[in-house]
C-alpha positions as CSV (number, residue, x, y, z in Angstrom):
1,M,106.9,85.4,102.8
2,H,106.0,86.6,99.2
3,S,105.9,83.5,96.5
4,A,108.3,83.6,93.9
5,A,105.7,84.0,91.4
6,T,104.6,87.5,92.9
7,L,108.1,88.8,93.2
8,R,108.7,88.1,89.6
9,S,104.9,89.2,88.5
10,P,103.9,92.2,90.6
11,S,100.7,94.3,90.1
12,R,100.6,97.3,89.2
13,A,99.7,99.6,92.5
14,P,96.2,101.3,91.8
15,L,96.0,105.3,91.4
16,D,96.7,107.0,94.8
17,T,92.7,108.4,95.1
18,V,94.0,110.3,98.5
19,L,97.1,112.2,96.4
20,F,94.2,112.8,93.1
21,T,91.5,114.0,95.3
22,A,93.8,116.8,97.3
23,V,94.9,117.7,93.7
24,A,91.5,117.9,92.1
25,A,90.5,119.9,95.1
26,L,93.4,122.4,94.6
27,I,92.7,122.9,90.9
28,G,88.6,123.1,91.6
29,I,89.6,126.1,94.6
30,G,92.0,127.5,91.7
31,L,89.7,128.1,88.8
32,V,87.2,129.5,91.0
33,M,89.7,132.0,92.7
34,V,91.2,132.7,89.4
35,F,87.4,133.5,88.5
36,S,87.0,135.5,91.4
37,A,90.5,137.4,91.6
38,S,90.8,138.3,88.4
39,S,87.3,139.2,87.3
40,A,87.9,143.3,87.9
41,T,91.0,143.5,86.1
42,A,89.8,141.1,83.5
43,Y,86.5,143.4,82.8
44,A,88.6,146.4,83.1
45,E,91.3,145.5,80.5
46,H,89.2,142.9,78.2
47,G,85.8,143.6,78.4
48,D,85.2,139.8,79.5
49,I,84.9,138.9,83.5
50,A,85.8,135.0,82.4
51,Y,88.8,136.5,80.4
52,Y,92.1,135.0,82.3
53,L,89.3,132.1,83.7
54,K,89.2,130.7,80.1
55,R,93.0,131.0,79.8
56,Q,93.6,129.0,82.7
57,L,91.1,126.1,81.6
58,V,92.9,126.1,78.2
59,W,96.2,125.6,80.1
60,L,94.6,123.1,82.1
61,A,93.3,121.3,79.2
62,V,97.4,121.2,78.0
63,G,98.3,120.4,81.6
64,L,96.0,117.2,81.8
65,A,97.0,116.0,78.5
66,G,100.8,115.9,79.3
67,A,100.5,114.6,82.5
68,Y,98.2,111.7,81.3
69,V,101.1,110.7,79.1
70,C,103.5,111.5,81.9
71,Y,101.2,108.8,84.0
72,R,101.2,106.1,81.7
73,I,105.2,106.0,80.7
74,D,107.2,104.2,82.6
75,Y,109.2,106.8,84.7
76,R,112.0,105.0,84.6
77,R,112.6,105.9,81.2
78,L,113.1,109.2,82.0
79,R,116.2,108.7,83.4
80,A,118.5,107.8,80.5
81,A,117.1,111.2,79.3
82,A,117.8,113.1,82.3
83,P,120.9,115.0,81.1
84,Y,119.1,116.0,77.9
85,F,116.3,117.7,79.8
86,L,118.7,119.4,82.1
87,V,120.7,120.8,78.6
88,A,116.8,121.7,77.2
89,A,116.2,123.8,80.3
90,I,119.5,125.9,80.3
91,A,118.8,126.3,76.9
92,G,115.7,127.7,77.5
93,L,116.6,130.1,80.4
94,M,119.3,131.4,77.9
95,F,116.5,131.8,75.1
96,V,114.9,134.3,77.4
97,F,117.6,136.9,76.6
98,V,117.7,136.5,72.8
99,P,115.7,139.5,70.9
100,H,112.7,139.1,69.6
101,V,112.4,135.4,71.5
102,G,112.5,136.3,75.0
103,L,110.0,138.8,76.4
104,G,110.4,141.4,78.5
105,V,107.5,142.4,80.7
106,N,107.6,145.1,83.8
107,G,111.5,145.1,83.6
108,G,112.3,141.5,83.5
109,R,112.7,138.9,81.1
110,R,111.0,135.4,81.9
111,W,109.2,134.3,79.1
112,I,109.7,133.1,75.7
113,G,107.1,133.3,72.7
114,T,104.6,135.7,71.6
115,G,102.3,138.1,73.8
116,G,99.4,135.5,73.0
117,L,101.1,132.8,73.8
118,S,104.4,132.6,76.0
119,I,105.7,130.1,78.5
120,E,108.1,130.4,81.3
121,P,111.7,128.5,80.8
122,S,111.7,128.7,84.8
123,E,108.9,126.8,85.8
124,F,110.1,123.9,83.3
125,A,113.8,124.2,84.8
126,K,112.3,123.1,88.0
127,L,110.9,120.0,86.9
128,A,113.9,119.1,84.7
129,L,116.4,119.8,87.6
130,V,114.3,117.4,89.8
131,I,114.9,114.7,87.0
132,Y,118.6,115.4,86.7
133,L,119.1,115.1,90.3
134,S,116.9,112.2,90.5
135,A,119.2,110.4,88.1
136,V,122.4,111.4,89.2
137,L,121.5,110.6,92.8
138,S,120.4,107.0,92.3
139,A,123.5,106.4,90.5
140,R,126.0,107.8,92.8
141,G,124.8,105.9,96.0
142,E,127.3,106.5,99.0
143,R,129.3,109.2,96.8
144,I,126.7,111.9,98.4
145,T,128.0,111.6,101.6
146,S,131.7,113.1,100.1
147,L,131.7,116.9,99.5
148,A,134.5,117.0,96.7
149,R,133.3,114.2,94.8
150,G,129.5,113.6,95.5
151,L,128.2,117.2,96.6
152,V,129.5,119.8,94.9
153,P,129.5,118.2,91.4
154,L,126.1,118.4,91.8
155,C,126.0,121.8,93.1
156,V,127.4,123.0,89.5
157,P,124.6,122.6,87.2
158,V,121.8,123.9,90.2
159,A,124.5,127.0,90.4
160,I,124.4,127.6,86.5
161,M,120.5,127.5,86.4
162,A,120.0,129.6,89.4
163,V,122.2,132.1,88.2
164,L,120.4,132.2,84.7
165,V,117.3,132.7,86.8
166,L,118.3,135.0,88.8
167,K,119.7,137.4,85.7
168,E,116.1,137.3,84.7
169,P,115.8,138.5,87.2
170,D,113.6,136.4,89.3
171,M,115.0,135.7,92.6
172,G,112.0,134.0,94.2
173,T,112.5,131.1,91.6
174,A,116.5,130.7,91.6
175,S,116.0,130.3,95.1
176,L,113.2,127.8,94.9
177,L,115.9,125.9,92.8
178,L,118.2,125.7,95.7
179,F,115.8,124.5,97.9
180,I,114.9,121.9,95.9
181,A,118.2,120.7,95.3
182,L,118.9,120.8,99.1
183,A,115.6,118.8,99.8
184,L,117.1,116.0,97.5
185,F,120.4,116.0,98.8
186,F,119.2,115.3,102.3
187,A,117.1,112.5,101.0
188,A,120.1,111.1,99.4
189,G,122.0,110.9,102.6
190,A,124.2,113.8,102.0
191,R,125.9,114.8,105.7
192,L,124.4,117.9,107.5
193,V,127.8,119.6,107.9
194,H,127.9,119.5,104.0
195,L,124.3,121.2,103.5
196,A,125.2,123.7,106.2
197,A,128.6,124.4,104.2
198,V,126.7,124.9,101.1
199,I,124.4,126.9,103.0
200,L,126.8,129.2,104.4
201,T,128.5,129.4,100.9
202,T,125.3,130.6,99.3
203,V,123.9,133.0,102.3
204,P,126.4,135.8,101.5
205,L,126.0,135.5,97.6
206,A,122.4,136.0,97.8
207,A,122.8,139.0,100.6
208,L,125.4,140.6,98.2
209,T,122.5,140.1,95.4
210,V,120.3,141.5,97.7
211,L,122.2,144.6,98.3
212,A,123.7,145.4,95.0
213,S,120.1,145.8,93.7
214,P,117.6,148.9,95.3
215,Y,114.9,146.9,94.4
216,R,115.6,143.6,96.5
217,R,116.9,145.5,98.9
218,A,113.6,147.6,99.5
219,R,111.5,144.4,99.4
220,V,113.7,143.0,102.0
221,F,113.4,146.1,104.3
222,A,110.0,146.2,103.7
223,F,109.4,142.4,104.9
224,M,111.1,144.0,108.2
225,D,108.6,146.5,108.4
226,P,106.1,146.9,106.0
227,W,104.1,149.6,108.1
228,K,107.4,152.1,107.6
229,D,106.4,152.7,104.0
230,P,102.7,151.3,103.5
231,L,102.5,152.9,100.4
232,N,105.4,152.3,98.5
233,T,107.8,149.9,99.3
234,G,105.6,147.9,102.0
235,F,102.4,148.5,99.7
236,H,101.9,144.8,98.6
237,I,102.3,143.2,102.0
238,V,100.0,146.0,104.0
239,Q,97.5,145.0,101.1
240,S,97.7,141.5,101.5
241,L,97.5,142.0,105.6
242,L,94.9,143.8,105.1
243,A,92.9,141.4,103.1
244,L,93.7,138.6,105.3
245,G,92.8,140.1,108.0
246,S,89.4,141.5,107.0
247,G,88.2,137.9,106.4
248,G,88.5,137.0,109.7
249,L,87.1,133.2,110.3
250,F,84.6,132.5,107.7
251,G,85.3,135.2,105.1
252,V,83.5,138.0,103.1
253,G,81.8,135.7,101.2
254,L,83.0,134.2,97.7
255,G,83.4,136.9,94.9
256,A,82.8,139.9,97.8
257,S,86.5,140.8,97.6
258,R,87.2,144.5,97.8
259,A,91.1,143.9,97.8
260,K,90.6,142.6,94.3
261,F,89.2,145.9,92.8
262,F,92.5,147.5,91.9
263,Y,94.2,147.4,95.9
264,L,96.3,144.6,95.9
265,P,99.1,143.9,93.0
266,E,99.5,140.5,91.2
267,Q,95.8,139.6,93.0
268,Y,95.5,136.8,90.7
269,T,98.9,135.7,90.4
270,D,101.4,135.8,93.3
271,F,98.7,137.3,95.8
272,I,95.7,135.2,95.4
273,F,95.8,133.5,98.5
274,S,95.2,136.7,99.7
275,V,92.2,137.0,97.9
276,L,91.2,133.6,99.3
277,G,91.9,134.6,103.0
278,E,89.9,137.7,102.4
279,E,86.6,135.7,100.6
280,L,86.7,132.4,102.5
281,G,88.2,133.4,105.7
282,L,91.0,131.2,108.1
283,I,88.9,128.3,107.2
284,G,89.9,128.2,103.6
285,T,93.2,129.0,103.9
286,L,93.7,126.2,106.6
287,A,91.8,124.0,103.9
288,V,94.1,124.7,101.2
289,I,97.3,124.4,103.2
290,A,95.9,120.9,104.5
291,L,95.6,120.4,101.1
292,F,99.3,120.7,100.4
293,V,100.2,119.0,103.1
294,T,97.8,116.1,102.2
295,L,99.6,115.8,98.6
296,A,103.3,116.0,100.5
297,Y,102.1,113.0,102.9
298,R,101.2,111.0,99.6
299,A,103.9,111.7,98.0
300,V,106.6,110.6,100.7
301,R,104.5,107.6,101.0
302,I,104.6,107.0,97.2
303,A,108.7,107.3,97.7
304,L,108.9,105.0,100.2
305,A,107.2,102.4,98.5
306,A,109.1,102.9,95.2
307,S,110.6,100.1,93.6
308,D,113.6,101.7,93.1
309,R,116.2,104.7,93.9
310,F,115.4,106.7,90.9
311,G,111.7,106.7,91.5
312,F,112.3,107.5,95.1
313,F,114.3,110.7,94.3
314,L,111.8,111.4,91.5
315,A,108.8,111.3,93.9
316,I,110.6,113.2,96.8
317,G,112.0,116.2,94.5
318,C,108.4,116.6,92.6
319,A,106.7,116.8,96.1
320,A,109.5,119.4,97.5
321,M,109.0,121.5,94.0
322,I,105.2,121.8,94.6
323,T,105.0,122.2,98.7
324,I,108.0,124.2,98.8
325,Q,107.0,126.7,96.5
326,A,103.3,126.8,98.3
327,F,104.9,127.4,101.6
328,V,107.1,130.3,100.0
329,N,104.5,131.8,98.5
330,I,102.1,131.3,101.6
331,G,104.7,133.0,103.5
332,V,105.3,136.3,101.1
333,V,101.3,136.8,101.5
334,S,101.4,136.6,105.3
335,S,104.5,138.5,105.8
336,S,106.9,135.4,106.7
337,W,108.8,135.3,104.1
338,P,110.5,138.4,102.3
339,V,108.2,139.2,99.0
340,T,109.2,136.7,96.2
341,G,107.3,137.1,92.6
342,V,106.0,132.9,92.9
343,P,102.9,131.5,92.3
344,L,100.7,129.3,94.0
345,P,100.6,125.9,92.7
346,F,97.6,124.9,91.1
347,I,96.0,127.7,92.4
348,S,97.3,130.9,90.8
349,F,96.8,132.0,87.2
350,G,99.6,130.9,85.0
351,G,99.5,128.4,82.2
352,S,103.4,127.5,82.9
353,S,103.0,126.9,86.6
354,L,99.9,124.8,86.2
355,V,101.0,122.4,83.3
356,V,104.8,122.0,85.4
357,N,102.7,120.9,88.8
358,L,100.5,118.7,86.9
359,L,103.3,117.2,85.1
360,A,105.0,116.5,88.4
361,V,102.1,115.5,90.4
362,A,101.5,112.5,87.4
363,L,104.9,111.6,87.8
364,I,104.7,110.9,91.6
365,A,101.4,109.1,90.3
366,N,103.6,106.9,88.0
367,V,106.1,106.2,90.5
368,G,103.1,104.9,92.7
369,R,101.7,102.9,90.0
370,N,105.0,101.4,88.7
371,A,105.7,100.3,92.7
372,S,105.0,96.7,92.8
373,V,102.8,95.0,95.3
374,V,105.4,93.8,97.4
375,A,107.1,97.4,97.8
376,G,103.8,98.8,98.4
377,R,103.2,96.5,101.1
378,A,106.5,97.3,102.7
């Protein structure tokens, strides 16, 4: 039994040191790997082997500043602002198609800004979706068990955002939006048969989207048999597997990757895990996977100890956003998942991704910080 005074004046829980250590380790590994994986390209394109590392450090500073703010505020204030975050996120996804605002790179339009300073709205859209769904699910209660009154209305904003991201085109992030939503719906107690119906509705649409695009179709066929066309459609996967395989158990040594010398495409962004596996070996890859599992485990513990339903969903959603993307990326580079252009959280080069993931971790820690001692011991 706890005294009435304890219940009236709960103490703030301390920072989860295990969560903090896991994230700090991932960031540290990421900085080292960005420098190693990008050095050849940075020198060839900019004459400075630390060019991408310096840019990543700037974004890290921005992300840490934002994370501190997110950690110090009362996360419950975000609940009322959730609809505005959603509207802003959808507007950002639309801005990428506005001439002279959106930036086109390699046939896609995923950024807004200028060549020197740009952000990727789809990264922020993931976090906005988590906040919005957390707010709505915390208010709906048992209505989530109803397909017509609970689940379907929540699928509408998810579908709008996914379609806009798909139009960029970015099928990887579009699929992540769906996975994040499904994870939150499951955590909220949605019926499995209803979730299955949503998935079965989505699969044919996804299949048509893939088959209608020669580029996406080639990626799927390459996933099924990358060695059939190793110099064209299967090139990414073949080079990734060669890099991972050459690392062996302990790796070829930090900085000694051969794949990063223009053999492996996107070697410091989407395929940085391949360089990590080559340089640090199986031991290094398992260590990174263990850190993501630790992050997810601590986030779930924090969610279960949350003092309200909004905090529970917020922690679960942020954890799902990070860990699902991590394992999709790892699945891609290991040929366990079709090639999708999603970065590895905290490890890959990319300012928007790093900032958003830091904000998400700060919100998880915030939920834990505002949980009462009573809830934390439950």
